[in-house]
Legacy VTK file of the C-alpha trace (Angstrom):
# vtk DataFile Version 3.0
C-alpha trace
ASCII
DATASET POLYDATA
POINTS 57 float
-170.115 87.508 -30.677
-172.470 84.942 -29.170
-173.228 83.610 -32.648
-169.504 83.140 -33.221
-169.082 81.279 -29.934
-172.091 79.032 -30.521
-170.957 78.287 -34.075
-167.452 77.567 -32.799
-168.782 75.170 -30.164
-170.863 73.269 -32.737
-167.990 72.982 -35.189
-166.556 69.492 -34.991
-163.769 70.128 -37.432
-160.479 69.028 -35.872
-158.380 71.016 -38.305
-159.979 74.276 -37.210
-159.261 73.584 -33.547
-155.649 72.792 -34.368
-155.337 76.021 -36.343
-156.689 78.040 -33.415
-154.226 76.288 -31.136
-151.328 77.108 -33.440
-152.385 80.739 -33.664
-152.619 80.971 -29.864
-149.170 79.378 -29.512
-147.688 81.804 -32.045
-149.186 84.785 -30.209
-147.767 83.480 -26.921
-144.283 83.125 -28.432
-144.437 86.667 -29.825
-145.577 88.071 -26.469
-142.804 86.291 -24.565
-140.212 87.543 -27.051
-141.444 91.139 -26.926
-141.632 91.158 -23.132
-138.132 89.725 -22.899
-136.879 92.463 -25.188
-138.611 95.207 -23.216
-137.354 93.910 -19.876
-133.869 95.364 -20.287
-135.155 98.795 -21.257
-137.656 98.901 -18.429
-135.051 97.806 -15.887
-132.713 100.575 -17.035
-135.481 103.174 -16.931
-136.564 102.251 -13.413
-132.958 102.149 -12.216
-132.483 105.683 -13.553
-135.643 106.844 -11.802
-134.499 105.220 -8.563
-131.099 106.923 -8.822
-132.669 110.337 -9.448
-135.047 109.902 -6.509
-132.209 108.884 -4.198
-130.238 111.999 -5.202
-133.113 114.327 -4.368
-133.956 112.748 -1.006
LINES 1 58
57 0 1 2 3 4 5 6 7 8 9 10 11 12 13 14 15 16 17 18 19 20 21 22 23 24 25 26 27 28 29 30 31 32 33 34 35 36 37 38 39 40 41 42 43 44 45 46 47 48 49 50 51 52 53 54 55 56
């Protein structure tokens, strides 16, 4: 791992840095999309749990 980091730091290739930036941006977009999709399901699940807990108390 340290060899990878040191090699990455020495690399002066601009194209490689841009590619890493694009990959990071793509991962961020995917994560935001997935989390947005899961939000509705999680909200429903926690609302159901809350309702069940209120009934038993």
